[in-house]
N, C-alpha and C positions, 0 to 999 in steps of 0.2 A: 159154870155159867158165867159169862162176862158181866161184870157189874160196872156199868158206866157211871162216871162220876163228874164229868165236866158239865158246867152249866148249873142252873138252879131251877129249870122248868119242871113241870109236873112229871112225876115218874122217874126223875133223876135221883141218884143216891148221893148224899152229901159226902165229899171226899173224906171228912173226918170219921165217917161211919162205914166207909167201904172197905172191902178186903183189898189191901194194896200189896200184900206179900203172899206168895204162893210157894209152898214146898215143891220141889221137883216131882214128888210123888202125887201131887194133886192135879196137875194139868195134863194137857195133851197138845198135839200139833194143830188142832182146830182153833186154839186160843191165841193165834199169832197176833191179833190186834191188841190183846191185853198183855201177853207175856213176851212179845217180840219174837222174831224168828229163832234166835238162839235159845231163849227160855222155853219156847213151845217145843222145840226139837229135843232139848235136854229132857223135858218132861216125857216126851214120846219114847225116847230111848230107855228112860227109867221104867216106863210102863211095859216095855218089851222085855225087861229083865236083863238088859245089857249092863256091863260094868261101868256105870256112871258114878263119879264121886258125888256124894250127897250135897245138897245145897238148896237154895231158894231164890226166887225171882221177885224183884221189886217192879211193879207194873208200869206200863207207859202212862197210866193215869196219874201216878205219883209224879212222874217227870213233867207232865204238862202242867200240873198244879204248881210245881216248883218253878218252872220257867215263867209262868204267868205272874206269880206272886213273890218270887225271890226267897221262898222258904218252903219247907216240907209241910204237908198236913200234920197236925198235932199227933194224930194216931200212928203215923208212920214209924216214929222212933220206937213206940211200944211194940208194934207188930214185928219190927226187925229184931227187937230183943227176944220176943217169944220164939221166932223162927231160929234165931241163933242158939237159944237154950235147947230147943229140940235137936238141933244139929249136934251140939256139944254132948247132950245126953246119949244120942245114938252112937257117937264115936268114942265116948268116954274120955274126951279131951276138952280143954277150955281154950278159948281164943287168947293167945298171948301168954299162956301159963308158963311158969318158969320150969316146969317139968313136963316133957313131951307135949309142947304147945300145939294147939290147933292153929293152922294158918289158912287163910282163904284167899281166893282170887276175886277181884271185882272187875267185871267185864260188861261192856255195852251189849245191846242186842235189840236193834230196831226191827220193825215189822219187815222192812225190805233190807236185804243184804247191802251193807255199805262198807265193804272190806277196807280196813285201815283208816277209816274216816273218823272214828271216835276212839275213846281211851280205854285202856286196860291197865290194871295195877295188880301185880302178883305178889305173893308172900306177905300179904297184909297180916299183921299180928306180931311181927318180929320187932324186938327192941334190944336194948343192951343186956337184958336179963334173959329173955326167952331165947335169944340166939344160943346161949350156953345150954339151955335145956334141949334145944333142937339138936345140938351137936352130940349131947349125951344120948338122946333117944335114938339118933341115927347111927351112933358110933362112927361119926364122920365129921370132924371139926371143919375141914375145908368146905364141905357142902354147906354147913350152917352159915359160915361167914360169906360164902359166895352168894347165898340166898339173901343175906342181909344187905350186902352191897347192891344187889339187884333191886331190892325194895327201895332203898334210899334213892338210887338213880332214877328209877321209874316214877316214884312218888314225887321226887323233886321236879322232874320234867313235866309230868301230866297234871299234878295237883297244885304244885307251888309255882308253876310257870317259869322255872329256872331254865335258861338255855341249855339244851342237851350238850352243846359243845364243851361246856365247863366240866361236865362229868366225863365225857369222852376223852378230853385232853388229859385229865388226871389218870384215867384208866390206861391210856397209852404210855404215860410217863411211868406208871407202876410196872407195866410189862417191860419197858426199856430198862428200868433199874434191876428188874429180876432176870433180865436176859432171856425172856421167853417171847414167843410169837403169838400165842393165842390166850384167850381168857382162861381156858381150862388148865393151863400150865402154871398159872400164878400160884405160888406157895401160900400156905395158911398165914404165915407171918406177914406177908405182903398184903394179903386180903384184909387182915385186921387193921393194918395201917391205912389201907385204902378206904375202909369204912369210916375211919376217923377223918380222913381228908374229905370224904363226901359229906359228913356231918358239918364240917367247917364251911363247906360250900353253901349248905342250907342256911347256916347261921349268918353267913356274910350276905347272902342274897335276900333273906327274908327278915333278918333281925330277931329270929327266934330259933330255938333248937328244933331238931327233927322230932316230931311228936312221938313220945314214948308210950302213950296210952293207946292200946290196940283198938279200942272202940272209937277213939277220935280218928285214928287212921282210916277205919272203915267208913265212918260218916263222911270224912273229907273226900275219900276216894269216890264214894257214891255221888257226891255233889259234882265232882270233876267230870264224871261220866255224864251226868245230866247236862252240865255246861257245854260239854263237847258236842252236843247236838247242834249248837249254833255257831260253831267255829266256821271260819271262812271256807276251809276246805270241805267241811260237811255240807254247807249250803251250796257251794259250787257243784259238788257231786250230785246233790238232789236236783239241782236245776238241770244238769246234763241228763239225768236219768228220769226226770219228770216225777219226782217223788214229792209228795206234799210236805210243806214245812211245818205243819202243825201236828204231826203224828207223835213226836217224842220218842224216846228210847226207853226200853226196859233196862234194868241192871241185874246181872246174874252174880250171885255171891255163892261161891262153890268151895268146898274143902279142897285144899291144895294136894295134888299128887305131884311127885317130883321126878322130873326126867334128868336132873343134874346130880343124881346120887351115884355117879360112877359109870363104868363101862357097861354095866348090866341094866342101865337106865337110858332113856332117851325120849325124843319127841318127834312127831312127824305129821305130815299132811298127805292125804291120798284121795284119789278119785276112782270111782268104780268103772269109769271109762275115760278115754283120753278127751279132755274138754276142748282141745284144739282141733282134733280131727274127727272125734266121735268113734274112733276105733275101739272095739271091745278089748277088755283086759284091764288089769289094775295098774294104776299109775300113781307115783307119789315120790316123796322125799323123806328121808329119815336122818336124824342127827343124834348121835349117841352123846350121853353126858351133857344134856342141854335142856333149857326150858323153851317154851313155845315160841317166844319172840325171836329166839336165835335162828330158827328156820327161815322166817320171812325176812329177817334183817340181813341175811347173807354174810354174816361175820365169819362163817366157816363153810367150806364146801360140803354139801349134803351127800348122803348116800342114796342109792336107789333102793326100792323095796326088795329087789333081789339080794342086795348087800345085807339088808335087814334080815332076810330069811336065813342067811348064812350066820349072822351074829346071834340071832335069837329065834331058832326054828319054831319053838312052841308059841311065842307071842305072834310071830308072823302068821302061823297057821290059824290062830284064833282070830286075828285081824281079817284074814281072807274070808273066813266063815261069816264074820260080822258084816263085812262089806257086801257080800252076796245077800245076806239077810236084809240089810237096809235097802239095797237096790230093789229087792223084791217087795219090801214093805212100801217103799215110796214109789215104786214102779217108775224110776227115773234115775238119771245120773246123780250120784251122791258125792258131795264134797265132805271129807271127814278129817277132823283133828284128833290126834290120840297121843297119849303118853304111856311110856313103859317105866314103871317104878320097881327096880330090882326084880325084873322078870315078870311083873304083874301088869297086864294091859288094862288101861283105862280109856274110856271114850269121852272126849271133852266137847265135841260138837259134831253135828251133822246138819247138812242142809242140801236142798236140791241145788246142784252146782251150776254156776255160770258157765257158759260155753260160747264158742264162736258160732256165727251163723251157719257155717258149713256143718259143724258138729250137731247143731240143733236139728237140722233136717235129716242127717244120717241116723242120729240116735232115735228120733221119732219113728222112722220106718223100721229100724232094727227091733225096737221094742214091740212093734206090731207083729213082725215076723216071729218073735220069740213068744208071742201070745200073752205078753204082759199088759198091753194096752190095746184098745180098739183103734180103728182108723179115725173115728171121731176124736178120740183123745189125742191121737198123734197130731191131728190138724190143730187142736187147741194148744199144742206145745211149741208151735212155730209161729212167727209173726211176719207181717208185711215188712216191718223194718229190716228183719233178717233177710228176707227175700231180696229187698232192694240192695242190701250190702253185697249179695252174691251176683247181682246184675252189673255192677259197675266195675270197670277195669281198675286195676291197682298198680301203683308203682312197685317195682321190685324193691323189697325191704332191705336187701343186702347191698344195694347200689350206693356208692358214695354220693353225697348231696350237699349242696350249699344253700342254706335257707336265707332268703332275702327278707321276707316279711310274712305276716299272716293277715287274712281278712275273714270275712264271713263265709262259711261253707254253704254256698247257696244251691249248688246242684252237683251231686256227687260224681266222681269219676276222676280219671287221670288224663291230663291233656298235655301234649308237648308240641311246640310249634314256634315258628319265627314270629316275633312281635310285629304287629301292624297296628296302625292308629286310626284307620278309617275303613268303612265298609267296602268302598270300591277297591282298595288295595287288597283287602282280604279276598274278595271275589277273584280278582285278577291273579293273585299269587296261587290261590287254591286251584284255579283252572289250569295252571301249568304244573300241578302236582305237588306243590309245596304246602305242608301243614302249617297253619298259622294260629296264633293266639291273638284275638282281637282285644286290644287294650283301649279303654275309654274312661273318661271321668265318670260318665254314666251313659247308658244307651237310650235310644228312643226308637220308635217304629221304623225310622229310616235305616236303622242299622240291621234290620232283619236279615237282609241278604248276606251281609257280612257275618252275622251270627251263624247262619246256615252253613256258610263256607268254612268257618273257623272250627278248629277242633276244641277250642275252649274260649271262654270270655272272662276277662279280668277287668274290674272297675275299681276306681278309688273311692267311689261314692255309692250310696244306696244300700238297701237291706235285702233281706231274704224274700221280700215280696216286691222288690223293685222290678222295673221292666226287664232288666237283664236276667234277674233270677227267675221270674215267672216264665219268660219265653224260653230260656235255656232249659229249665226243667221240662217244659212242654216238648222240647225237641230231644230230650235226653242228652243235652250238651253240658259238658263240664263248665262250671262257673264258680268264680270266687268274686264276691262283691265287697264293697266297703273296706278295701285295703288302704286305710287312711294314710299310712306312712308313704305311700307312693305318690309322687308328684308327676302328673302326666303333662308333658309339653307336646300337644298334638301338632302344633305348627313346626316345632323344632324336631319332630319325629324322635323324641326320646322320652324315657321315664327315668326318674332317679328315686332311690330309696336307700336311706341310711348311708349315704356317701357313695353308693354304687350307681353307675350310670349305664343304662341299657338302651341301645339305639335300635331303630327299626331294622329288622333283619336278623338281629341276635335272637338266640333261642331261650325260651323260658319253659318251665314245667310247672303246672298248677294242679293242686290236689283239691278237687271240689268236695271231698269227704272230710277234709280237715281244715280247709282254708289256707293251706300253706302254699307259698310261692317260692320256687327254687330257680337258681341260675343254671343255665345249660339244659342238656337233655338227660332225663332219667328214663331208663327202660321201663316199658309198660307191659304188664301181663294181662292178656285178654281174658274175659269171662266166658267159660263154656256154657253157663246158664243162659246168657243172651243168645248164643248160637242155637241152643235148644228152643228158646222162645220164638226166635225169628225163622229158624229153618227146620225145626223138628228134632225129635229125639235121636234119630239115626245120624243126622249130621253132627250133632254134639258128641255122640259116642265115638264117632269116627276120629275125632281129634283129641279125645280125652284118655288119660291114663286110667288105671284100674280104680284108684281112689276117687278121682274126679268123676269117672263114670258112675260110681255108686252115688255120688252127690247128685248128679243130673237125674238119675233114676228116682232118687228120693224126692226131688223137687217136682218131677213129673207126676209121681203118685199122689202127692199131697195137693198139688194144684188141680188135678183131675177130680180128686175127692171134694175139694172146695167147690168146684163147678157143679157137682151133683147136689151139694148141700145147700147152696145159696139160694136166696129168694130175690135179692137185689140183682138186677141186670147191670152190666158194666159197659158203658159206652166210652168213646174217646173224644177229646177236644182235638179237632184236626181241621186245617184250613185249605189243604190242597189234596189232589188225588194221591200224590206220593205219601203225604202224611196219613191219609186214610188207608192206603194199602198196608203201610207199616202197622197201623193200629189194628187192622184186621188180622195180620199175622200174629200180633200179640194177644189175640183173643177178644178184641173189642166186638160188641154186639150191635154196633151202630155208632153214629156220631151224635154226641149230645150238645156239641157247640162247634159250629163253623163260624169263625170271626171274619166277616166279609171285609173289614177294614184292612186286613192283611193282604187283600187282593188289589189294593189301590196304591201300593208302594212302587218304588222304582220309576219306570217311564210313565206309569199311569197316574202318578201323583199330580202331574200338571193338569190332567183332565179334571180331577176333583177340585184342585185349586181354581181352575177356570170356572167350574160349576158354582162354587161357593161365592166367588167374587164377580159372578156374572152381573152386568148392569142392566139386564133386560131379559124378557122371556125368550127372545130369539137366541141370544148367546147361551142361555141356560139350556134350551131345548137342543141346541147343537152339541153341547157337551154331553148331555144325556144320551143322545143318539149315538155318539161315538163310544160311550161306555157300554151300551146295551149288548152288542155282540161279544164284547170281551167277557162280560159277566156271564152271559149265556154259555160260552165255551167253558168257563171255569166250572159252572154247575153241571154241565154235561159230564165232564171228566170226573167230578166228585161223585155224582150219582152212579156212574158206571163202576167206579171202584167199590162203592158200597151197595151194589145192587142187591135188593132183597132185604136190606137192613135199614132201620129208621135213621134218617139224616136230618138233624135240626140245624137250620141255617139262621143265624142271627143277622138282622139288618144292621146297617152301619151304626157304630156306637163309639167312636173315639172322641176324646175332647177335640174341639174344633181347631185349636192351635196346632195340632199335629199335622194338619193339612195346609197350613199357611206358612209362608216364608218366615224365617226367623226375624222377629221385629227389630232386635238390636242390630243384627248384621245389615238389615235393609236400611235402617236409619243411618248407620255409619257410612254405607255406600253412597247414599244420597248427599249426606253432609260433605263428604270428601269431594264428590263431583261438583257440588255447588261452590265449594271453597276454591276449587282449581279452575273455575270459569267454564265448566262443562254443563251448566244447568240447562242450556237450551237443546242439548243433544236428545234425539228421540228416545234412546234407551234410558236416559236419566229421567226424562219426562214420564216414561212408563213406570219407572221405579217410584217416582213421586206419587203417581196415581195409586200404585199398589200399596205404598206405605200408608196412604190415607185410608184405604180400605182395611188394611190390617189394624190400624189404630181404631177404626170404627168397630171392628169385631173383637178387639182385645178384651180378654177376661182376666180378672184377678185370681179366680179359682176355677180353672177350666174343668176340673173333674166334676164340679157341680154346676156347670154352665150349659152351653148349647151343645148337647150331645144326645144320642139315643133318639127316643120318640120325639123329643123337642126339635132335633135337627130335621127329622122327617116331616114334622108339621110346619117348619119354618122355611124349608127349601122345597118349593113345589116340584113334584115329579121325581124326587130322589128315591124315595121308598117305592114308588110305583114302578120306576125303572128296574129296581132290584127284584121286586115281586114278579114282574113280567119275565125277567131273565130266568128266574127260578121255575116259573110255571111252564115256560116254553122249553126249558131243558128237561123237565119231567115229561112233558108231552113227547118230546123227541125220543127220550129213552123208552117210553112205553111203546111208541110206534116201532122202535127197533127190536121189540121183544123183551125189553128189560122190565124190571119190577122196581120202579122208583118209589121209595117210601119217604117222601120229603115233608118236613114240617117247617113253618116259618115262625121265627121268634122276634117279637118286638121288644127292644131293650128300654130300660130305665122308666118304665111306666110307674107313675105315682098316683094317678087318678084314672078311674074307669072311663072318664070322658075322653082322655087322651087315646085310649085303646079303641073306643067307639069311633072316634073321628078317623083314626088311621085305618081301622078295619073297613069303614065305608069305602075308602079309596082302594084298599087291597082287594076286597070282595069284588068290586067292579072290574078290576084288572084280571082277576082269576076267571071271572065269567067271560070276559072278552077272549082270553086265550083258549078256554074250553070250547067256546063257540067256533073259533077259527080252526081248532084242531079236530073238530068233530067229537069232542069229549076229551077229558083229561083226568088223571088221577086226582082223588080228593086230597087237598093240602090243608091239614089242620093249621090253625093260627093260634099261637099262645104268646106268653109273655115271660120275661124274666122278673122274678121277685128279688129286687136288689136294693129296695128302699124300705125303711121301716113303715112308711105309710102304705106301701103296697101290701105288706104283710098284715097290717092292721085292718085294711079294707079289702082283704082277699075275697070275702064273701061277694062283694059287688063286682070285683074284677073277674071272678070266675064266671059271671054271667056272659062275659064277652071273650073269655079265653078258654081254649080247648085243652090247654096244658099249662102248667107252671114249671119253670126251671129256675131254681134258686141260685142266683149269682152271689155266692157267699163272700167273694172278695169285696165287692162294693157294699154288700149288706153289713159286713163286719166294719168296714170303714165308716159308713154312715151311722151305724148303731153306736159305735164307740166315740164317734167324732174324731177319729184318727186320720191323719193323712199318711197313708202307708208308705209313701216315698220319703217321709221325713221322720216319723216317730221312732222307727227301729234304731236309728243312729242316735237319737237325742234322749229318749226316755226309757226305752225298753230295758236296758241293763239295770237301771234303778228300779223299775217296776218288778223285774224278776227277782232282784236281790231283796226287795222289801216284801215280796210275796203278794203283790197285787194280782199277779197271775204266775203260774208255774211254767207256762209256755206261751209263746206269742199267739194271740188269737188269730193271726193270719196263717199260722202253721197248723194249728189244731183248733177245731171249732169251739167257740165260747158257748157252751151248752146252756148256761143260765140265762144269757142275754139273747144272743143271736139265735140260739137253739129254741128258746121260748117263742120267738117270732115265727120260726119255721113251723113248729108244732101248731101254732095258732092258725097259720095260713093253710096248712095241710087239712086241719079239721074243717075250717070254713070252706075251703075249696070243694071238699068231698061232700059237704052237706048240700051245696048248691048244685054240684055236678058230680054225681057218684062215679062216673066213668072218667073223670079228669086224670090225665097222666101227670105224674109228679116226679121231677128229677132234680139233680143238682149238677152244676157245671163249673163251680168255682174251684180254686186250688185244693179245697178241702176234700174234693171227690177222690183224691188219691192218698189222703192221709189216713193211716190205719185206724187211729182212735175215732176219727170223725166218721168213717164208714160204719162203725158200730152204732153211732148215733143215728145215722140216716136209715139204717135198718130198723131200729127201734121206733123211729118217727113214722115209719110206714111209707117211705118213698118207693117208687117203682125202679129207679135206676140212679146210678152215679155216673158222672162223666169226668174224665181226667186226662192228663197227657198220655200219649201212647206208651211211653216208657213206664208209667205207673199203673197201666191196666192190669198186669199180672198181680201187682200188690193189692189192688182193689178187689180182684177176683178172689184172692186168698182170704182177705179180711172179710169179704161178704160171706164166704163160707163159714168162717169162724164166728161171725156175728149171728148167723142163723143157728149154729149149734149152741152158742151161749144162750140165745133166746129160748131154745128148746129146753136146755138144762134148767134155766131159771123158771120155766113154766112146768117143770116136773115131767117132761115128756120123754126123757131118756131113761 
């Protein structure tokens, strides 16, 4: 039973009194939180009766105590002594004895696998005296001195922080003097001299001799493993893998078994299936006369397991039996480390193996077919992140490449095209069949057409939730943002980076999965999974080889099972009929967000500009009258594409400045005209009037200014025009035999009074349209919950709203007080490094803060209106971790970009199964 020791609250065990050391024979794999992954699995293999060297585990609790206070709990030293005594008594040998000494390894073992991130020290217990006892006991002097030099080298690097190069340089010099090419060829006499040189390095670097006390070696090695939890590389790895920084690592102290005892000994790593492809069969590497680190270090070419079978048939046969037993026991791909000591096989580690996304899907369905797991378990074994990886095209890994720079991996995929620096050029060049990459300092809504035309988007500014990133992800467009080394000269039609100049028309390749930017054209490999999702299984199989076909079938099986299991419906964010059709092909069950502001770009922008700047009712009404038929046609096409499925249309919501001329550009134009004596010209006079209006409407913080419902209340007739267009489009579709299921969403409501005021106008328009059409479909009116006040007053807002849709982008921004266009570049790296959060709250929902507001609003809304429909339409709707939260919170649907619909479908199924499991219903 896990004994928790952190903290001092009621029911907690004081660290000084807790059990902090467990023999391998005491634990099992369920204690991974306490014993770490390695320790729990060593205990499990011991429990199974497999040949595991005896040892014990120092718990993660001890590590956390040490990292918090800089010292071990007082009882830890005593508990280690007791465990060490038991180990010595069982083996009949003592640590560091001068006759047949016991040696131990000291290895890390966190809850989550972090391969290579933390420290290991082998051969602990050797000193100037025990090395001779080891030589005598093993009848192999060379082995003993080789083990001693390994200890000093590893201890010096990991415990004493001596640069590894100092030891490696001396090792290379020794091989050169001896005239040998590899470590295993160094003669005994040279090894003895090398040990002395290594000891001199320690003395010179630290001012003290290499520790001769075996227990001091053990204690210092254990602390080094503890300290390695917080190295830069470990923290970086945890950030990338979204592993908490406060878990700590266990330490596994294990009796040494030796793979460097001659040609009948060796060490290896194997997998029960190919972790790259998922193909059945045993895969692995073996190195004779070597210790464990030699295999991963690549200092010698390894052998295959088939070669191992020829060298040692008995050990190979036993290993094969154990591999099958472990895969059956864990019911999954197993990653195994083993050592052979003079013909005796020892198991040093096993864990559920890491695998590629393709292997994950193949292995999951293989195990179902082999009756080892159920379809529910198979679905739990794959993730939305893995599915997303399979959907994006990839650059050919074997192609030559010239890396220019790196930015933020904003939207995955591989894009190749000619560089263009403005939207119009992108559209024009794409229309004549030329692939383009749109390069901007940052994008804005006016760049939408160019982004649609481009194969990829590259910006020198902005983060993962900048306009470029959000829109690109929504379109499934490859995007790299915030490549700060790039200097964009839009006027000069060039970019420069690290001394390289790229002119418009030259080719770039960008990798949205890594953030890399390459010169020239890299070949792209298409994804058959996308062909399957867009065109169906038969179309994908027609272009797939046997292995790829198996992958596509696996994705199809698991995605269909997710659809059967899930409770959450999945809609898409789509703004045009074309977007909607693609979303429907991807499995979307409706539109959760149609952003009408995207319908006012290009040639229509001048109409909105005219509306906002209108100096009287007549001008305003004329602009609205011109917009109405355009909007109606938009909505007719959209409702036709989504016939029979719910379609939520959000009224105009952009910051006002996005529809106004650029203030700086306009002011410069006016100033130049006046300075050159053209101030009386009609066009200049018009610019002066326009500048005055823009100045009057200028806002310091447009995201919190005149937008959403505020714009609807401030510009008479604007929302009424949109509502009329929606209602007339629905009536037209119904009259044509269609089944329009349209909903109207009012954005940025913070007070129920705002919603009441705008609903009065909307209800009147809907009644007029229904009367004129002789009846019309019911159109529910709801609101976005994207302000903390809206969540806090959801009970009152529900009185006027028939549905809530949580706009988690703005809700996150306003809850944290973050400007999402600024903070990613300025403070997020620091916040991630210091553990303020482990992932950007714009990428994965902040459950404690934003999530609490959502839960509060869900409960309040349902208390007032039990049949209220609840959804989410922010970027989090396609984030795998966030989908699980939305399921648990009781929402009815999530909405996300079309490209992320399959990911949300998969994760919604996984969330339902996880909920059932937690509730004990499986």
